[in-house]
Chimera marker file (.cmm) of the C-alpha trace (Angstrom):
<marker_set name="trace">
<marker id="1" x="0.000" y="0.000" z="0.000" r="1" g="1" b="0" radius="0.5"/>
<marker id="2" x="1.483" y="3.326" z="-1.045" r="1" g="1" b="0" radius="0.5"/>
<marker id="3" x="0.801" y="5.997" z="1.546" r="1" g="1" b="0" radius="0.5"/>
<marker id="4" x="2.906" y="8.826" z="0.203" r="1" g="1" b="0" radius="0.5"/>
<marker id="5" x="2.018" y="11.961" z="2.066" r="1" g="1" b="0" radius="0.5"/>
<marker id="6" x="2.293" y="15.196" z="0.129" r="1" g="1" b="0" radius="0.5"/>
<marker id="7" x="1.791" y="18.809" z="1.058" r="1" g="1" b="0" radius="0.5"/>
<marker id="8" x="-1.842" y="18.564" z="-0.104" r="1" g="1" b="0" radius="0.5"/>
<marker id="9" x="-2.645" y="15.426" z="1.890" r="1" g="1" b="0" radius="0.5"/>
<marker id="10" x="-5.029" y="15.842" z="4.788" r="1" g="1" b="0" radius="0.5"/>
<marker id="11" x="-4.451" y="13.397" z="7.628" r="1" g="1" b="0" radius="0.5"/>
<marker id="12" x="-7.609" y="12.327" z="9.429" r="1" g="1" b="0" radius="0.5"/>
<marker id="13" x="-8.312" y="10.072" z="12.366" r="1" g="1" b="0" radius="0.5"/>
<marker id="14" x="-10.659" y="7.120" z="11.851" r="1" g="1" b="0" radius="0.5"/>
<marker id="15" x="-13.392" y="9.138" z="13.533" r="1" g="1" b="0" radius="0.5"/>
<marker id="16" x="-12.710" y="12.159" z="11.313" r="1" g="1" b="0" radius="0.5"/>
<marker id="17" x="-12.751" y="10.047" z="8.156" r="1" g="1" b="0" radius="0.5"/>
<marker id="18" x="-16.023" y="8.415" z="9.222" r="1" g="1" b="0" radius="0.5"/>
<marker id="19" x="-17.625" y="11.801" z="9.985" r="1" g="1" b="0" radius="0.5"/>
<marker id="20" x="-16.483" y="13.209" z="6.644" r="1" g="1" b="0" radius="0.5"/>
<marker id="21" x="-17.898" y="10.249" z="4.695" r="1" g="1" b="0" radius="0.5"/>
<marker id="22" x="-21.134" y="10.531" z="6.665" r="1" g="1" b="0" radius="0.5"/>
<marker id="23" x="-21.358" y="14.260" z="5.855" r="1" g="1" b="0" radius="0.5"/>
<marker id="24" x="-20.861" y="13.546" z="2.126" r="1" g="1" b="0" radius="0.5"/>
<marker id="25" x="-23.637" y="10.924" z="2.174" r="1" g="1" b="0" radius="0.5"/>
<marker id="26" x="-25.978" y="13.308" z="4.004" r="1" g="1" b="0" radius="0.5"/>
<marker id="27" x="-25.236" y="16.138" z="1.568" r="1" g="1" b="0" radius="0.5"/>
<marker id="28" x="-25.861" y="13.836" z="-1.406" r="1" g="1" b="0" radius="0.5"/>
<marker id="29" x="-29.207" y="12.879" z="0.143" r="1" g="1" b="0" radius="0.5"/>
<marker id="30" x="-30.077" y="16.545" z="0.788" r="1" g="1" b="0" radius="0.5"/>
<marker id="31" x="-29.071" y="17.399" z="-2.784" r="1" g="1" b="0" radius="0.5"/>
<marker id="32" x="-31.382" y="14.749" z="-4.256" r="1" g="1" b="0" radius="0.5"/>
<marker id="33" x="-34.230" y="15.890" z="-2.008" r="1" g="1" b="0" radius="0.5"/>
<marker id="34" x="-33.714" y="19.537" z="-3.025" r="1" g="1" b="0" radius="0.5"/>
<marker id="35" x="-33.652" y="18.591" z="-6.711" r="1" g="1" b="0" radius="0.5"/>
<marker id="36" x="-36.939" y="16.679" z="-6.349" r="1" g="1" b="0" radius="0.5"/>
<marker id="37" x="-38.464" y="19.700" z="-4.645" r="1" g="1" b="0" radius="0.5"/>
<marker id="38" x="-37.154" y="21.921" z="-7.432" r="1" g="1" b="0" radius="0.5"/>
<marker id="39" x="-38.745" y="19.682" z="-10.083" r="1" g="1" b="0" radius="0.5"/>
<marker id="40" x="-42.088" y="19.999" z="-8.269" r="1" g="1" b="0" radius="0.5"/>
<marker id="41" x="-41.755" y="23.790" z="-8.323" r="1" g="1" b="0" radius="0.5"/>
<marker id="42" x="-41.103" y="23.657" z="-12.079" r="1" g="1" b="0" radius="0.5"/>
<marker id="43" x="-44.705" y="22.523" z="-12.498" r="1" g="1" b="0" radius="0.5"/>
<marker id="44" x="-46.035" y="25.790" z="-11.072" r="1" g="1" b="0" radius="0.5"/>
<marker id="45" x="-46.311" y="28.916" z="-13.166" r="1" g="1" b="0" radius="0.5"/>
<marker id="46" x="-47.437" y="31.570" z="-10.706" r="1" g="1" b="0" radius="0.5"/>
<marker id="47" x="-45.268" y="34.324" z="-9.248" r="1" g="1" b="0" radius="0.5"/>
<marker id="48" x="-44.978" y="32.673" z="-5.821" r="1" g="1" b="0" radius="0.5"/>
<marker id="49" x="-43.866" y="29.448" z="-7.454" r="1" g="1" b="0" radius="0.5"/>
<marker id="50" x="-41.248" y="31.363" z="-9.419" r="1" g="1" b="0" radius="0.5"/>
<marker id="51" x="-39.902" y="33.022" z="-6.242" r="1" g="1" b="0" radius="0.5"/>
<marker id="52" x="-39.882" y="29.696" z="-4.398" r="1" g="1" b="0" radius="0.5"/>
<marker id="53" x="-37.975" y="28.174" z="-7.320" r="1" g="1" b="0" radius="0.5"/>
<marker id="54" x="-35.324" y="30.911" z="-7.089" r="1" g="1" b="0" radius="0.5"/>
<marker id="55" x="-34.979" y="30.257" z="-3.349" r="1" g="1" b="0" radius="0.5"/>
<marker id="56" x="-34.707" y="26.508" z="-3.930" r="1" g="1" b="0" radius="0.5"/>
<marker id="57" x="-32.078" y="27.063" z="-6.635" r="1" g="1" b="0" radius="0.5"/>
<marker id="58" x="-29.897" y="28.937" z="-4.137" r="1" g="1" b="0" radius="0.5"/>
<marker id="59" x="-30.331" y="26.095" z="-1.632" r="1" g="1" b="0" radius="0.5"/>
<marker id="60" x="-29.320" y="23.543" z="-4.274" r="1" g="1" b="0" radius="0.5"/>
<marker id="61" x="-26.298" y="25.648" z="-5.209" r="1" g="1" b="0" radius="0.5"/>
<marker id="62" x="-25.225" y="25.922" z="-1.566" r="1" g="1" b="0" radius="0.5"/>
<marker id="63" x="-25.498" y="22.157" z="-1.104" r="1" g="1" b="0" radius="0.5"/>
<marker id="64" x="-23.515" y="21.553" z="-4.300" r="1" g="1" b="0" radius="0.5"/>
<marker id="65" x="-20.718" y="23.883" z="-3.172" r="1" g="1" b="0" radius="0.5"/>
<marker id="66" x="-20.477" y="22.252" z="0.255" r="1" g="1" b="0" radius="0.5"/>
<marker id="67" x="-20.634" y="18.777" z="-1.285" r="1" g="1" b="0" radius="0.5"/>
<marker id="68" x="-17.837" y="19.610" z="-3.739" r="1" g="1" b="0" radius="0.5"/>
<marker id="69" x="-15.678" y="20.957" z="-0.899" r="1" g="1" b="0" radius="0.5"/>
<marker id="70" x="-16.212" y="17.839" z="1.236" r="1" g="1" b="0" radius="0.5"/>
<marker id="71" x="-15.514" y="15.523" z="-1.714" r="1" g="1" b="0" radius="0.5"/>
<marker id="72" x="-12.304" y="17.425" z="-2.456" r="1" g="1" b="0" radius="0.5"/>
<marker id="73" x="-11.176" y="17.021" z="1.156" r="1" g="1" b="0" radius="0.5"/>
<marker id="74" x="-12.132" y="13.342" z="1.069" r="1" g="1" b="0" radius="0.5"/>
<marker id="75" x="-10.182" y="12.782" z="-2.149" r="1" g="1" b="0" radius="0.5"/>
<marker id="76" x="-6.977" y="14.094" z="-0.559" r="1" g="1" b="0" radius="0.5"/>
<marker id="77" x="-7.557" y="12.575" z="2.888" r="1" g="1" b="0" radius="0.5"/>
<marker id="78" x="-5.568" y="9.689" z="4.320" r="1" g="1" b="0" radius="0.5"/>
<marker id="79" x="-5.826" y="7.992" z="7.678" r="1" g="1" b="0" radius="0.5"/>
<marker id="80" x="-3.303" y="9.011" z="10.292" r="1" g="1" b="0" radius="0.5"/>
<marker id="81" x="-0.370" y="6.604" z="10.382" r="1" g="1" b="0" radius="0.5"/>
<marker id="82" x="-0.955" y="3.796" z="12.876" r="1" g="1" b="0" radius="0.5"/>
<marker id="83" x="2.637" y="3.902" z="14.015" r="1" g="1" b="0" radius="0.5"/>
<marker id="84" x="4.088" y="7.182" z="15.157" r="1" g="1" b="0" radius="0.5"/>
<marker id="85" x="6.650" y="8.175" z="17.665" r="1" g="1" b="0" radius="0.5"/>
<marker id="86" x="5.435" y="8.645" z="21.192" r="1" g="1" b="0" radius="0.5"/>
<marker id="87" x="8.500" y="10.685" z="22.069" r="1" g="1" b="0" radius="0.5"/>
<marker id="88" x="7.341" y="13.903" z="20.413" r="1" g="1" b="0" radius="0.5"/>
<marker id="89" x="3.913" y="15.365" z="19.777" r="1" g="1" b="0" radius="0.5"/>
<marker id="90" x="2.861" y="15.149" z="16.126" r="1" g="1" b="0" radius="0.5"/>
<marker id="91" x="-0.384" y="15.111" z="14.177" r="1" g="1" b="0" radius="0.5"/>
<marker id="92" x="-2.374" y="12.131" z="15.427" r="1" g="1" b="0" radius="0.5"/>
<marker id="93" x="-0.846" y="12.206" z="18.912" r="1" g="1" b="0" radius="0.5"/>
<marker id="94" x="-3.092" y="12.034" z="21.927" r="1" g="1" b="0" radius="0.5"/>
<marker id="95" x="-1.709" y="14.207" z="24.692" r="1" g="1" b="0" radius="0.5"/>
<marker id="96" x="-2.482" y="14.559" z="28.376" r="1" g="1" b="0" radius="0.5"/>
<marker id="97" x="-1.912" y="18.001" z="29.858" r="1" g="1" b="0" radius="0.5"/>
<marker id="98" x="-2.212" y="19.222" z="33.434" r="1" g="1" b="0" radius="0.5"/>
<marker id="99" x="-2.863" y="22.885" z="34.169" r="1" g="1" b="0" radius="0.5"/>
<marker id="100" x="-1.727" y="24.941" z="37.182" r="1" g="1" b="0" radius="0.5"/>
<marker id="101" x="-4.767" y="23.843" z="39.187" r="1" g="1" b="0" radius="0.5"/>
<marker id="102" x="-4.174" y="20.149" z="38.544" r="1" g="1" b="0" radius="0.5"/>
<marker id="103" x="-6.947" y="19.668" z="35.971" r="1" g="1" b="0" radius="0.5"/>
<marker id="104" x="-6.228" y="16.995" z="33.377" r="1" g="1" b="0" radius="0.5"/>
<marker id="105" x="-6.959" y="17.678" z="29.699" r="1" g="1" b="0" radius="0.5"/>
<marker id="106" x="-6.750" y="15.094" z="26.917" r="1" g="1" b="0" radius="0.5"/>
<marker id="107" x="-6.551" y="16.186" z="23.305" r="1" g="1" b="0" radius="0.5"/>
<marker id="108" x="-5.907" y="14.556" z="19.977" r="1" g="1" b="0" radius="0.5"/>
<marker id="109" x="-3.836" y="16.650" z="17.574" r="1" g="1" b="0" radius="0.5"/>
<marker id="110" x="-5.602" y="16.683" z="14.184" r="1" g="1" b="0" radius="0.5"/>
<marker id="111" x="-5.750" y="18.597" z="10.915" r="1" g="1" b="0" radius="0.5"/>
<marker id="112" x="-7.943" y="21.703" z="11.031" r="1" g="1" b="0" radius="0.5"/>
<marker id="113" x="-10.554" y="19.948" z="8.844" r="1" g="1" b="0" radius="0.5"/>
<marker id="114" x="-11.601" y="17.664" z="11.693" r="1" g="1" b="0" radius="0.5"/>
<marker id="115" x="-10.828" y="19.901" z="14.677" r="1" g="1" b="0" radius="0.5"/>
<marker id="116" x="-13.528" y="20.024" z="17.340" r="1" g="1" b="0" radius="0.5"/>
<marker id="117" x="-12.176" y="21.194" z="20.722" r="1" g="1" b="0" radius="0.5"/>
<marker id="118" x="-15.390" y="20.281" z="22.545" r="1" g="1" b="0" radius="0.5"/>
<marker id="119" x="-14.808" y="16.708" z="21.369" r="1" g="1" b="0" radius="0.5"/>
<marker id="120" x="-11.119" y="16.753" z="22.388" r="1" g="1" b="0" radius="0.5"/>
<marker id="121" x="-9.694" y="17.227" z="18.887" r="1" g="1" b="0" radius="0.5"/>
<marker id="122" x="-7.517" y="20.316" z="18.417" r="1" g="1" b="0" radius="0.5"/>
<marker id="123" x="-5.998" y="21.574" z="15.224" r="1" g="1" b="0" radius="0.5"/>
<marker id="124" x="-2.297" y="21.772" z="14.501" r="1" g="1" b="0" radius="0.5"/>
<marker id="125" x="-3.080" y="25.358" z="13.450" r="1" g="1" b="0" radius="0.5"/>
<marker id="126" x="-4.594" y="26.353" z="16.818" r="1" g="1" b="0" radius="0.5"/>
<marker id="127" x="-2.395" y="28.187" z="19.327" r="1" g="1" b="0" radius="0.5"/>
<marker id="128" x="-2.308" y="25.173" z="21.642" r="1" g="1" b="0" radius="0.5"/>
<marker id="129" x="-1.789" y="22.739" z="18.761" r="1" g="1" b="0" radius="0.5"/>
<marker id="130" x="1.094" y="24.802" z="17.362" r="1" g="1" b="0" radius="0.5"/>
<marker id="131" x="2.750" y="25.016" z="20.760" r="1" g="1" b="0" radius="0.5"/>
<marker id="132" x="2.439" y="21.250" z="21.311" r="1" g="1" b="0" radius="0.5"/>
<marker id="133" x="3.944" y="20.042" z="18.016" r="1" g="1" b="0" radius="0.5"/>
<marker id="134" x="7.449" y="18.692" z="18.607" r="1" g="1" b="0" radius="0.5"/>
<marker id="135" x="7.167" y="18.819" z="22.406" r="1" g="1" b="0" radius="0.5"/>
<marker id="136" x="8.117" y="15.932" z="24.677" r="1" g="1" b="0" radius="0.5"/>
<marker id="137" x="6.799" y="14.623" z="27.996" r="1" g="1" b="0" radius="0.5"/>
<marker id="138" x="7.488" y="16.944" z="30.947" r="1" g="1" b="0" radius="0.5"/>
<marker id="139" x="7.680" y="20.032" z="28.708" r="1" g="1" b="0" radius="0.5"/>
<marker id="140" x="5.806" y="23.108" z="29.881" r="1" g="1" b="0" radius="0.5"/>
<marker id="141" x="3.509" y="24.854" z="27.441" r="1" g="1" b="0" radius="0.5"/>
<marker id="142" x="2.608" y="28.483" z="28.023" r="1" g="1" b="0" radius="0.5"/>
<marker id="143" x="-0.263" y="30.205" z="26.267" r="1" g="1" b="0" radius="0.5"/>
<marker id="144" x="-1.142" y="33.872" z="26.458" r="1" g="1" b="0" radius="0.5"/>
<marker id="145" x="-4.322" y="34.962" z="24.701" r="1" g="1" b="0" radius="0.5"/>
<marker id="146" x="-4.235" y="38.578" z="25.817" r="1" g="1" b="0" radius="0.5"/>
<marker id="147" x="-6.386" y="38.422" z="28.955" r="1" g="1" b="0" radius="0.5"/>
<marker id="148" x="-5.468" y="35.005" z="30.260" r="1" g="1" b="0" radius="0.5"/>
<marker id="149" x="-2.192" y="33.223" z="30.776" r="1" g="1" b="0" radius="0.5"/>
<marker id="150" x="-2.339" y="29.434" z="30.827" r="1" g="1" b="0" radius="0.5"/>
<marker id="151" x="0.419" y="27.025" z="31.635" r="1" g="1" b="0" radius="0.5"/>
<marker id="152" x="0.268" y="23.272" z="31.020" r="1" g="1" b="0" radius="0.5"/>
<marker id="153" x="2.572" y="20.388" z="31.798" r="1" g="1" b="0" radius="0.5"/>
<marker id="154" x="2.726" y="17.702" z="29.103" r="1" g="1" b="0" radius="0.5"/>
<marker id="155" x="2.465" y="14.441" z="31.049" r="1" g="1" b="0" radius="0.5"/>
<marker id="156" x="1.728" y="11.821" z="28.377" r="1" g="1" b="0" radius="0.5"/>
<marker id="157" x="1.924" y="11.290" z="24.621" r="1" g="1" b="0" radius="0.5"/>
<marker id="158" x="0.033" y="8.364" z="23.096" r="1" g="1" b="0" radius="0.5"/>
<link id1="1" id2="2" r="1" g="1" b="0" radius="0.2"/>
<link id1="2" id2="3" r="1" g="1" b="0" radius="0.2"/>
<link id1="3" id2="4" r="1" g="1" b="0" radius="0.2"/>
<link id1="4" id2="5" r="1" g="1" b="0" radius="0.2"/>
<link id1="5" id2="6" r="1" g="1" b="0" radius="0.2"/>
<link id1="6" id2="7" r="1" g="1" b="0" radius="0.2"/>
<link id1="7" id2="8" r="1" g="1" b="0" radius="0.2"/>
<link id1="8" id2="9" r="1" g="1" b="0" radius="0.2"/>
<link id1="9" id2="10" r="1" g="1" b="0" radius="0.2"/>
<link id1="10" id2="11" r="1" g="1" b="0" radius="0.2"/>
<link id1="11" id2="12" r="1" g="1" b="0" radius="0.2"/>
<link id1="12" id2="13" r="1" g="1" b="0" radius="0.2"/>
<link id1="13" id2="14" r="1" g="1" b="0" radius="0.2"/>
<link id1="14" id2="15" r="1" g="1" b="0" radius="0.2"/>
<link id1="15" id2="16" r="1" g="1" b="0" radius="0.2"/>
<link id1="16" id2="17" r="1" g="1" b="0" radius="0.2"/>
<link id1="17" id2="18" r="1" g="1" b="0" radius="0.2"/>
<link id1="18" id2="19" r="1" g="1" b="0" radius="0.2"/>
<link id1="19" id2="20" r="1" g="1" b="0" radius="0.2"/>
<link id1="20" id2="21" r="1" g="1" b="0" radius="0.2"/>
<link id1="21" id2="22" r="1" g="1" b="0" radius="0.2"/>
<link id1="22" id2="23" r="1" g="1" b="0" radius="0.2"/>
<link id1="23" id2="24" r="1" g="1" b="0" radius="0.2"/>
<link id1="24" id2="25" r="1" g="1" b="0" radius="0.2"/>
<link id1="25" id2="26" r="1" g="1" b="0" radius="0.2"/>
<link id1="26" id2="27" r="1" g="1" b="0" radius="0.2"/>
<link id1="27" id2="28" r="1" g="1" b="0" radius="0.2"/>
<link id1="28" id2="29" r="1" g="1" b="0" radius="0.2"/>
<link id1="29" id2="30" r="1" g="1" b="0" radius="0.2"/>
<link id1="30" id2="31" r="1" g="1" b="0" radius="0.2"/>
<link id1="31" id2="32" r="1" g="1" b="0" radius="0.2"/>
<link id1="32" id2="33" r="1" g="1" b="0" radius="0.2"/>
<link id1="33" id2="34" r="1" g="1" b="0" radius="0.2"/>
<link id1="34" id2="35" r="1" g="1" b="0" radius="0.2"/>
<link id1="35" id2="36" r="1" g="1" b="0" radius="0.2"/>
<link id1="36" id2="37" r="1" g="1" b="0" radius="0.2"/>
<link id1="37" id2="38" r="1" g="1" b="0" radius="0.2"/>
<link id1="38" id2="39" r="1" g="1" b="0" radius="0.2"/>
<link id1="39" id2="40" r="1" g="1" b="0" radius="0.2"/>
<link id1="40" id2="41" r="1" g="1" b="0" radius="0.2"/>
<link id1="41" id2="42" r="1" g="1" b="0" radius="0.2"/>
<link id1="42" id2="43" r="1" g="1" b="0" radius="0.2"/>
<link id1="43" id2="44" r="1" g="1" b="0" radius="0.2"/>
<link id1="44" id2="45" r="1" g="1" b="0" radius="0.2"/>
<link id1="45" id2="46" r="1" g="1" b="0" radius="0.2"/>
<link id1="46" id2="47" r="1" g="1" b="0" radius="0.2"/>
<link id1="47" id2="48" r="1" g="1" b="0" radius="0.2"/>
<link id1="48" id2="49" r="1" g="1" b="0" radius="0.2"/>
<link id1="49" id2="50" r="1" g="1" b="0" radius="0.2"/>
<link id1="50" id2="51" r="1" g="1" b="0" radius="0.2"/>
<link id1="51" id2="52" r="1" g="1" b="0" radius="0.2"/>
<link id1="52" id2="53" r="1" g="1" b="0" radius="0.2"/>
<link id1="53" id2="54" r="1" g="1" b="0" radius="0.2"/>
<link id1="54" id2="55" r="1" g="1" b="0" radius="0.2"/>
<link id1="55" id2="56" r="1" g="1" b="0" radius="0.2"/>
<link id1="56" id2="57" r="1" g="1" b="0" radius="0.2"/>
<link id1="57" id2="58" r="1" g="1" b="0" radius="0.2"/>
<link id1="58" id2="59" r="1" g="1" b="0" radius="0.2"/>
<link id1="59" id2="60" r="1" g="1" b="0" radius="0.2"/>
<link id1="60" id2="61" r="1" g="1" b="0" radius="0.2"/>
<link id1="61" id2="62" r="1" g="1" b="0" radius="0.2"/>
<link id1="62" id2="63" r="1" g="1" b="0" radius="0.2"/>
<link id1="63" id2="64" r="1" g="1" b="0" radius="0.2"/>
<link id1="64" id2="65" r="1" g="1" b="0" radius="0.2"/>
<link id1="65" id2="66" r="1" g="1" b="0" radius="0.2"/>
<link id1="66" id2="67" r="1" g="1" b="0" radius="0.2"/>
<link id1="67" id2="68" r="1" g="1" b="0" radius="0.2"/>
<link id1="68" id2="69" r="1" g="1" b="0" radius="0.2"/>
<link id1="69" id2="70" r="1" g="1" b="0" radius="0.2"/>
<link id1="70" id2="71" r="1" g="1" b="0" radius="0.2"/>
<link id1="71" id2="72" r="1" g="1" b="0" radius="0.2"/>
<link id1="72" id2="73" r="1" g="1" b="0" radius="0.2"/>
<link id1="73" id2="74" r="1" g="1" b="0" radius="0.2"/>
<link id1="74" id2="75" r="1" g="1" b="0" radius="0.2"/>
<link id1="75" id2="76" r="1" g="1" b="0" radius="0.2"/>
<link id1="76" id2="77" r="1" g="1" b="0" radius="0.2"/>
<link id1="77" id2="78" r="1" g="1" b="0" radius="0.2"/>
<link id1="78" id2="79" r="1" g="1" b="0" radius="0.2"/>
<link id1="79" id2="80" r="1" g="1" b="0" radius="0.2"/>
<link id1="80" id2="81" r="1" g="1" b="0" radius="0.2"/>
<link id1="81" id2="82" r="1" g="1" b="0" radius="0.2"/>
<link id1="82" id2="83" r="1" g="1" b="0" radius="0.2"/>
<link id1="83" id2="84" r="1" g="1" b="0" radius="0.2"/>
<link id1="84" id2="85" r="1" g="1" b="0" radius="0.2"/>
<link id1="85" id2="86" r="1" g="1" b="0" radius="0.2"/>
<link id1="86" id2="87" r="1" g="1" b="0" radius="0.2"/>
<link id1="87" id2="88" r="1" g="1" b="0" radius="0.2"/>
<link id1="88" id2="89" r="1" g="1" b="0" radius="0.2"/>
<link id1="89" id2="90" r="1" g="1" b="0" radius="0.2"/>
<link id1="90" id2="91" r="1" g="1" b="0" radius="0.2"/>
<link id1="91" id2="92" r="1" g="1" b="0" radius="0.2"/>
<link id1="92" id2="93" r="1" g="1" b="0" radius="0.2"/>
<link id1="93" id2="94" r="1" g="1" b="0" radius="0.2"/>
<link id1="94" id2="95" r="1" g="1" b="0" radius="0.2"/>
<link id1="95" id2="96" r="1" g="1" b="0" radius="0.2"/>
<link id1="96" id2="97" r="1" g="1" b="0" radius="0.2"/>
<link id1="97" id2="98" r="1" g="1" b="0" radius="0.2"/>
<link id1="98" id2="99" r="1" g="1" b="0" radius="0.2"/>
<link id1="99" id2="100" r="1" g="1" b="0" radius="0.2"/>
<link id1="100" id2="101" r="1" g="1" b="0" radius="0.2"/>
<link id1="101" id2="102" r="1" g="1" b="0" radius="0.2"/>
<link id1="102" id2="103" r="1" g="1" b="0" radius="0.2"/>
<link id1="103" id2="104" r="1" g="1" b="0" radius="0.2"/>
<link id1="104" id2="105" r="1" g="1" b="0" radius="0.2"/>
<link id1="105" id2="106" r="1" g="1" b="0" radius="0.2"/>
<link id1="106" id2="107" r="1" g="1" b="0" radius="0.2"/>
<link id1="107" id2="108" r="1" g="1" b="0" radius="0.2"/>
<link id1="108" id2="109" r="1" g="1" b="0" radius="0.2"/>
<link id1="109" id2="110" r="1" g="1" b="0" radius="0.2"/>
<link id1="110" id2="111" r="1" g="1" b="0" radius="0.2"/>
<link id1="111" id2="112" r="1" g="1" b="0" radius="0.2"/>
<link id1="112" id2="113" r="1" g="1" b="0" radius="0.2"/>
<link id1="113" id2="114" r="1" g="1" b="0" radius="0.2"/>
<link id1="114" id2="115" r="1" g="1" b="0" radius="0.2"/>
<link id1="115" id2="116" r="1" g="1" b="0" radius="0.2"/>
<link id1="116" id2="117" r="1" g="1" b="0" radius="0.2"/>
<link id1="117" id2="118" r="1" g="1" b="0" radius="0.2"/>
<link id1="118" id2="119" r="1" g="1" b="0" radius="0.2"/>
<link id1="119" id2="120" r="1" g="1" b="0" radius="0.2"/>
<link id1="120" id2="121" r="1" g="1" b="0" radius="0.2"/>
<link id1="121" id2="122" r="1" g="1" b="0" radius="0.2"/>
<link id1="122" id2="123" r="1" g="1" b="0" radius="0.2"/>
<link id1="123" id2="124" r="1" g="1" b="0" radius="0.2"/>
<link id1="124" id2="125" r="1" g="1" b="0" radius="0.2"/>
<link id1="125" id2="126" r="1" g="1" b="0" radius="0.2"/>
<link id1="126" id2="127" r="1" g="1" b="0" radius="0.2"/>
<link id1="127" id2="128" r="1" g="1" b="0" radius="0.2"/>
<link id1="128" id2="129" r="1" g="1" b="0" radius="0.2"/>
<link id1="129" id2="130" r="1" g="1" b="0" radius="0.2"/>
<link id1="130" id2="131" r="1" g="1" b="0" radius="0.2"/>
<link id1="131" id2="132" r="1" g="1" b="0" radius="0.2"/>
<link id1="132" id2="133" r="1" g="1" b="0" radius="0.2"/>
<link id1="133" id2="134" r="1" g="1" b="0" radius="0.2"/>
<link id1="134" id2="135" r="1" g="1" b="0" radius="0.2"/>
<link id1="135" id2="136" r="1" g="1" b="0" radius="0.2"/>
<link id1="136" id2="137" r="1" g="1" b="0" radius="0.2"/>
<link id1="137" id2="138" r="1" g="1" b="0" radius="0.2"/>
<link id1="138" id2="139" r="1" g="1" b="0" radius="0.2"/>
<link id1="139" id2="140" r="1" g="1" b="0" radius="0.2"/>
<link id1="140" id2="141" r="1" g="1" b="0" radius="0.2"/>
<link id1="141" id2="142" r="1" g="1" b="0" radius="0.2"/>
<link id1="142" id2="143" r="1" g="1" b="0" radius="0.2"/>
<link id1="143" id2="144" r="1" g="1" b="0" radius="0.2"/>
<link id1="144" id2="145" r="1" g="1" b="0" radius="0.2"/>
<link id1="145" id2="146" r="1" g="1" b="0" radius="0.2"/>
<link id1="146" id2="147" r="1" g="1" b="0" radius="0.2"/>
<link id1="147" id2="148" r="1" g="1" b="0" radius="0.2"/>
<link id1="148" id2="149" r="1" g="1" b="0" radius="0.2"/>
<link id1="149" id2="150" r="1" g="1" b="0" radius="0.2"/>
<link id1="150" id2="151" r="1" g="1" b="0" radius="0.2"/>
<link id1="151" id2="152" r="1" g="1" b="0" radius="0.2"/>
<link id1="152" id2="153" r="1" g="1" b="0" radius="0.2"/>
<link id1="153" id2="154" r="1" g="1" b="0" radius="0.2"/>
<link id1="154" id2="155" r="1" g="1" b="0" radius="0.2"/>
<link id1="155" id2="156" r="1" g="1" b="0" radius="0.2"/>
<link id1="156" id2="157" r="1" g="1" b="0" radius="0.2"/>
<link id1="157" id2="158" r="1" g="1" b="0" radius="0.2"/>
</marker_set>
């Protein structure tokens, strides 16, 4: 299996790949439904029907644009490598951080396409993600977002 990774390759976790495929399927379904609705509106000839058709056309166009974008991402997406070093943080790493108050945070470092901080997936492009890349266990990460200063201790890389 050739898994050459280029600059344009998007690395996704299994969960991210599954969510992306699911989103494409849902958009294809929505697109078909919108087209059927549009065909029904074609049968009307009054002014309201014409305005509804224009609205539906913009909905169809929006779905098509989003669907094309998701398919493009999917076409250049590869699963994160199963084997990666656990010595340094890299895309695909799962990290455990402890803040100054002793709270434990667990994040997976992912591409920005699948980032969802509330689900524990942070982007390599986020401030925290950027500061974690290349770090090793016991390193201290400091973040300053203007008002708040946060400090984390990296305690585990998986």
